[in-house]
C-alpha positions, 0 to 999 in steps of 0.5 A: 156145575151140577148139571154139567157133571150130570151131563158128563156122567150120562155122556159116559153111560152112553158112550159105554153102552153103545161101545159095548153093543158095537163090541159084541155085533161088530160092523157087520151087523151079525151076532154069531155064536162060536161053532160047536161040534155035534155030539158023537152018537147023535142022530140029529141036532134040534132048535126050537125056534122059540128059545131064540130070545129076541124080536124084530128081526131074524136068526139062522141056523148053520150046520156044516160036515163033510158028509151030506145033511138033511135039514127040515122044519115042522112043528114041535109036535111031530118033531117030538114024536119022530125023535122020542127015544132017539139020541139027538142033541138039542139046543136049549138057550142061545147067549150071544154074541158067544154061546149056543147051550145045548145038551145030549138026549140019549136014545136009540141010534136012529128012528124007524124012518128016515127023515126024508120019507116023513110028509110034515116037513114044512121045508127042507133041504140037503147038502153038506152045508145046510142052513134055515133062516127064521123070523123071530115074529113068526109062528116058531118052528122046530129045526131038525139036522140029520145025516142024509145017508142011511149009515152016515152020522153027525159026527164031524158036524159043526153047528152055529146060530146067528142073528141080524142085529141091524137094529143094534147098529143103528141104536149104537150110532144114536147112542154115540150121537146122544153122548156127543150132545150131552158132552156139548151141553156139559161143557156149556154149563161147566164153563158158565160156571167156570167164568161166573167165578170171575164176574165183578160183583155188583155195586149196591146203590149209594155205594159208589164213592163221591168224588170232591 
């Protein structure tokens, strides 16, 4: 009975963890934070790839706006030098599946030079919707998003961080399989215990009645 009860308890734990994981990531196998608006007055939005607390997968920063945007990646030293003293929004933590924590850094309205004029970007793009996908096992870069126009702002921009969670979906299915297996083992032991209660007791040798 004890083994059966432990198996049922283990099945409940595995099933609960698997259900929680699937509810968090959904069947699309992507965990995505709620979109948040970039603070009014921020010249740039910055994400250091190193703060995303996962390995073995990819994450993506996406920013949408009604105006043309510039997105670029570079090492942290160049970005710090470029944005020191400039007002910007900084993503400081990512708590999937719901929240990207961010803060505003006060400063001047804009740097001395436009971002496209810098030659240290390792990748760059423009558009009203811009995104960058990065490998969480690679050397981290810093992602910078600004308005592409000289007098434009990020006032209407919305940012989202998403992460590929294919492994989570597969592990959840394995968890359900383990839960079913534990239920089967637990049911076997409980039925074995139940029917053993009705098993006739063995008679001791010599206890049989003699027939006259």
